[in-house]
C-alpha positions, 0 to 999 in steps of 0.5 A: 872506837876512839871517836865514840869515846871522845864524844862521850867524854866531851858531851858528858862535860858539856851536859854537866856545865851547860845542861840547856845547850844543844850539841851537834856532834858527828857520832851517833850511838845507834849502832853501839846499841845493837846486840851484835855490837856488845863487844864494841860497846864494851871496848868504848866503855873501857876507854871512857872509864879510864877517864871517868872511872864509874862510867857504865855502858848505858851512860856512855851511849847516853852521853854520845847521843847527847851529841845528836842535838840540833842547830839552835840559837845557841849550840856546840858543835863537835868533831871528836876525831877530825881526820880519822885516816890521819888518826889511824896512820898516827898522823895529823888529827884534831879534836874540834869543839866550837860554841855558836850563838845566833849563827856567830862563832863564840869559842873555838878549841882545837886539840892536835896531838901530833902537830908541831911547828919548827921542831917544837914540842909535839901536841898543841892546843889552839883556843880562840874567843870571839874578840879576844884573839887566839892562843896556842899552848902545848897539850902537855901544859904550858903558857898560852902564846898569842898567835897571828897569821903570817905576813905575805912577805914571810917567804919561808911560810908563804905556802898553802895547805890542803887535804891529804885525801885527793877526794876532799877537794880539787887539787889541780884547781887548788894549785892553780889558785895558790899560784895566782896568789903568788905561792910557788912552793908545793902544798903541805898536805894534812888531815883534819883542822890542823890545816886551820891551825897551820894558817892561824899560827903563821905556818902557811898563808892559805888553805883551800878546800874546793869542791871535787869534780867527783862530788860537785854537789857535796856540802861541808859539815859544820863540825869540820870547820867551826873551831878552825874558822874562829881560831883563824879569824881571831889570829887575824885571818879570813875564812869564806866560801869560794864566793866570798860568803861567810860560812853559815853556822846558823841553819843546819849541820851542813853548809846548805848555802856555801860551796868550798872553803877558802882560809887565808892570812887575809891579805891574799884572800881577795886575790884568790876569790877574784881568780876563782870568779874569773875561772883561772884554768887549772 
């Protein structure tokens, strides 16, 4: 229910601020409109009303469905709860929002309520604007701090991150690619685009999401990567598919022409790409 509520609140803000902009979001209110979902809709409406006191059920489903827009010359893409299983476990998840213009990412925002680094305060927000760098700040409030990817010489943070769920990637191949890049530490496993945040903030040098052998034809969704991609790029890192091509945010809600995702501090990116093309055995 939280994902519906989050999408409603964010889409309502977007439609008020940018009424002409399309929003491509993960959720759809069709199920909530069914008579047998009346109780669920009431719960979502109650959640939203804690933020927007006058919200009605009809307004809530209308705001959610504002996220059913299409990829356009200018649009926003939203994942209201990225990492649902992490959210349910009380572990890592993210609220991810990005602005795309003519296929280029312009603004990226990641809210990570349970994320912390080096024993710091839990709950972090990451914001990036194309050409202006990336910053990190506490969700509870505080001064934004510029962030930068780690140098490969930083052995403490020369590690890689991957999904908790084994079905989200080829973990054996990912481990082999990390070793080829000189990373010997075990992977850090996280749900959601918090993995992008870890690379952008210099806590890891590499994030790999290679196609699972169980679903080799799977295509990633744009809202699972848009905000994180810009945060990493503006922190000095690099993001491509497994063939070195930029992720294509211009055409559809899924990356029809991209397979796999490689996220790095930049300096080791070509090593990983070369190893993938050479077919280093897992």
